[in-house]
C-alpha positions as CSV (number, residue, x, y, z in Angstrom):
1,M,-35.6,10.9,-78.1
2,A,-33.6,13.1,-75.5
3,L,-30.2,12.1,-74.3
4,Q,-31.8,10.8,-71.1
5,D,-33.8,8.4,-73.2
6,H,-30.6,6.9,-74.7
7,L,-28.4,6.6,-71.6
8,P,-28.8,5.4,-68.0
9,P,-28.5,8.1,-65.4
10,L,-24.9,7.5,-64.4
11,N,-23.7,7.4,-68.0
12,R,-25.7,10.4,-68.8
13,E,-24.2,12.5,-66.0
14,F,-20.8,11.6,-67.1
15,V,-21.2,12.5,-70.8
16,S,-23.0,15.8,-69.8
17,H,-20.2,16.7,-67.5
18,F,-17.5,16.1,-70.2
19,G,-19.6,18.4,-72.6
20,E,-19.7,21.2,-70.0
21,M,-15.9,20.9,-69.3
22,G,-14.9,20.7,-72.9
23,S,-14.6,24.4,-73.4
24,R,-12.4,24.7,-70.4
25,W,-10.1,22.1,-71.9
26,G,-9.9,23.7,-75.3
27,I,-12.4,21.5,-77.1
28,N,-16.1,22.1,-77.9
29,R,-19.2,20.5,-76.2
30,T,-19.8,18.1,-78.9
31,V,-16.2,16.7,-79.0
32,G,-16.3,16.4,-75.2
33,Q,-19.5,14.3,-75.2
34,I,-18.4,12.0,-78.1
35,Y,-15.3,11.3,-76.3
36,A,-17.0,10.6,-72.9
37,L,-19.5,8.4,-74.7
38,L,-16.7,6.4,-76.3
39,F,-14.8,6.2,-73.0
40,I,-17.5,4.6,-71.0
41,S,-19.0,2.3,-73.9
42,S,-18.5,-1.3,-73.5
43,R,-18.2,-1.6,-77.4
44,A,-16.9,0.2,-80.4
45,L,-19.3,2.6,-81.9
46,N,-20.0,4.0,-85.4
47,A,-20.8,7.6,-86.2
48,D,-24.6,6.6,-86.6
49,D,-24.6,5.0,-83.1
50,I,-23.1,8.2,-81.7
51,A,-25.4,10.7,-83.6
52,E,-28.4,8.8,-82.5
53,T,-27.4,8.4,-78.9
54,L,-26.3,12.1,-78.4
55,E,-28.7,13.5,-80.9
56,F,-26.1,15.3,-82.9
57,S,-26.0,15.8,-86.6
58,R,-23.9,13.3,-88.6
59,S,-21.7,16.1,-89.9
60,N,-21.0,17.2,-86.4
61,V,-20.2,13.7,-85.3
62,S,-17.8,13.2,-88.2
63,M,-16.0,16.4,-87.4
64,G,-15.8,15.6,-83.8
65,L,-14.4,12.2,-84.5
66,K,-11.7,13.7,-86.8
67,E,-10.6,16.1,-84.1
68,L,-10.4,13.2,-81.6
69,Q,-8.3,11.1,-84.0
70,A,-6.1,14.1,-84.4
71,W,-5.6,14.1,-80.7
72,R,-4.9,10.3,-81.0
73,L,-7.6,9.8,-78.3
74,V,-9.8,7.4,-80.3
75,R,-8.9,4.4,-82.4
76,L,-10.5,3.2,-85.7
77,R,-11.9,-0.4,-85.8
78,H,-13.5,-2.4,-88.4
79,Q,-16.1,-5.0,-88.0
80,P,-16.4,-8.3,-90.3
81,G,-18.9,-7.8,-92.9
82,D,-19.7,-4.1,-92.0
83,R,-18.0,-1.4,-94.2
84,R,-18.7,1.2,-91.6
85,E,-16.0,2.7,-89.4
86,Y,-16.1,2.0,-85.7
87,F,-14.4,4.0,-82.9
88,E,-13.4,3.2,-79.4
89,A,-11.2,5.1,-76.7
90,P,-8.1,3.4,-75.5
91,A,-8.8,0.8,-72.6
92,D,-5.7,1.8,-70.7
93,V,-6.3,5.0,-68.7
94,W,-2.5,5.5,-68.3
95,E,-2.3,5.5,-72.1
96,I,-5.1,8.0,-72.5
97,F,-3.1,10.3,-70.1
98,R,0.1,9.7,-71.7
99,V,-1.2,10.7,-75.2
100,L,-3.1,13.6,-73.9
101,A,0.0,15.1,-72.2
102,E,2.3,14.4,-75.1
103,E,-0.1,16.1,-77.6
104,R,-0.5,19.1,-75.3
105,R,3.2,19.2,-75.0
106,R,3.7,19.2,-78.7
107,R,1.0,21.9,-79.4
108,E,1.6,24.2,-76.4
109,V,4.8,23.6,-74.4
110,E,7.3,23.0,-77.3
111,P,6.5,26.4,-79.2
112,T,6.9,28.2,-75.9
113,L,10.2,26.6,-75.3
114,S,11.5,27.3,-78.9
115,M,10.4,31.1,-78.3
116,L,12.3,31.2,-75.0
117,R,15.4,29.7,-76.4
118,T,15.5,32.2,-79.2
119,A,14.9,35.1,-76.8
120,L,17.8,33.8,-74.6
121,L,20.1,34.0,-77.5
122,E,19.5,37.6,-78.0
123,S,21.9,40.2,-76.5
124,P,20.1,42.5,-74.1
125,T,20.7,46.2,-74.8
126,N,19.4,47.8,-71.5
127,D,18.4,46.9,-68.0
128,D,14.8,46.2,-68.8
129,E,15.8,43.7,-71.3
130,R,18.5,42.1,-69.1
131,H,15.7,41.8,-66.3
132,A,13.2,40.3,-68.8
133,Q,15.7,37.9,-70.2
134,A,16.6,36.7,-66.6
135,R,13.0,36.0,-66.0
136,M,12.6,34.1,-69.2
137,R,15.7,32.0,-68.4
138,E,13.9,30.9,-65.1
139,M,10.7,30.1,-67.0
140,H,12.8,28.1,-69.6
141,D,14.8,26.3,-67.0
142,L,11.5,25.1,-65.2
143,I,9.8,24.1,-68.4
144,D,12.8,22.2,-69.6
145,R,13.3,20.4,-66.4
146,L,9.6,19.5,-66.4
147,T,9.7,18.1,-70.0
148,T,12.9,16.1,-69.2
149,W,11.1,14.6,-66.2
150,F,7.9,14.0,-68.4
151,D,10.2,12.2,-70.9
152,D,11.5,10.0,-68.1
153,V,8.1,9.2,-66.9
154,Q,7.0,8.3,-70.5
155,K,9.5,5.6,-70.6
156,L,8.2,3.9,-67.5
157,A,5.7,1.0,-67.4
158,P,2.2,2.0,-66.3
159,E,2.5,0.0,-63.1
160,T,5.9,1.8,-62.2
161,A,4.5,5.3,-63.1
162,M,1.6,4.7,-60.8
163,Q,3.8,3.6,-57.9
164,L,6.1,6.7,-58.5
165,M,3.0,9.1,-58.4
166,G,2.0,7.3,-55.1
167,M,5.4,8.1,-53.5
168,G,4.8,11.8,-53.1
169,T,5.0,12.1,-49.3
170,T,7.9,9.5,-49.3
171,V,10.0,11.6,-51.7
172,T,9.2,14.7,-49.6
173,R,10.5,13.0,-46.5
174,V,13.7,12.0,-48.3
175,L,14.4,15.4,-49.5
176,E,13.9,16.8,-46.0
177,L,16.3,14.2,-44.6
178,K,18.8,15.1,-47.3
179,D,18.4,18.9,-46.1
180,R,19.0,18.0,-42.6
181,L,22.2,15.8,-43.3
182,T,23.7,18.4,-45.7
183,G,22.5,21.6,-43.9
184,K,21.2,22.8,-47.3
185,G,17.7,23.7,-48.5
186,P,15.1,26.1,-47.2
187,R,13.9,23.8,-44.4
188,A,17.3,23.4,-43.0
189,A,18.1,27.2,-43.2
190,S,14.9,28.0,-41.3
191,R,15.8,25.6,-38.6
192,G,19.3,27.2,-38.3
193,S,18.0,30.7,-38.0
194,T,17.3,32.6,-34.8
195,R,15.0,35.5,-33.9
196,P,16.6,38.9,-34.2
197,G,18.3,39.9,-31.0
198,A,18.2,36.3,-29.6
199,S,21.0,34.5,-28.6
200,P,21.6,30.9,-29.7
201,A,20.6,28.4,-27.0
202,E,23.6,27.0,-25.1
203,P,23.6,23.3,-24.0
204,P,23.0,22.9,-20.3
205,A,26.0,22.5,-18.2
206,R,26.6,19.1,-16.7
207,G,26.4,18.9,-13.0
208,D,29.3,17.6,-11.0
209,K,29.0,13.9,-10.0
210,T,28.9,13.4,-6.4
211,A,30.4,10.3,-4.7
């Protein structure tokens, strides 16, 4: 039986999409489809269920589940009276995002930060190295600030984090107001500038009051 015989159209479309997108996210098609199936499943599934539904070999399913466990994106469950292992995706979508972001940080961001910190401790010997080190410092400072922000967000309750993400335009307005009040920031600077050769506008003179 083909995939379309095991899943309703909506579920099939979701599973197929995750398989196609898997390679862009650094995982293979098999792992992407296994995760998608577990994510939308209303119950925990064992390896035989997954292999039959997706028409994958049992060995490919086992390897895919091990990779998902390494990413902490699936949880192991046991059923009473059944010796087989069952798997499910975390129910909380925010928890899935948090774990995925944390794993990508550990695997990708932290090694880059470590390399940059080491490079910034070196003493440049020529102008090219000084320029390169200055650029590295900019990259380090940005990544370091983002990871600090991420750590702060990680400590928030899911409801609070969702509210924070929904405040994007509100935060922008607050920052713009701060720039206007302090006269700092690019927006304030652009408002204070005039065209080359143009004179600043003078306030209109008051007319004399007549009796």
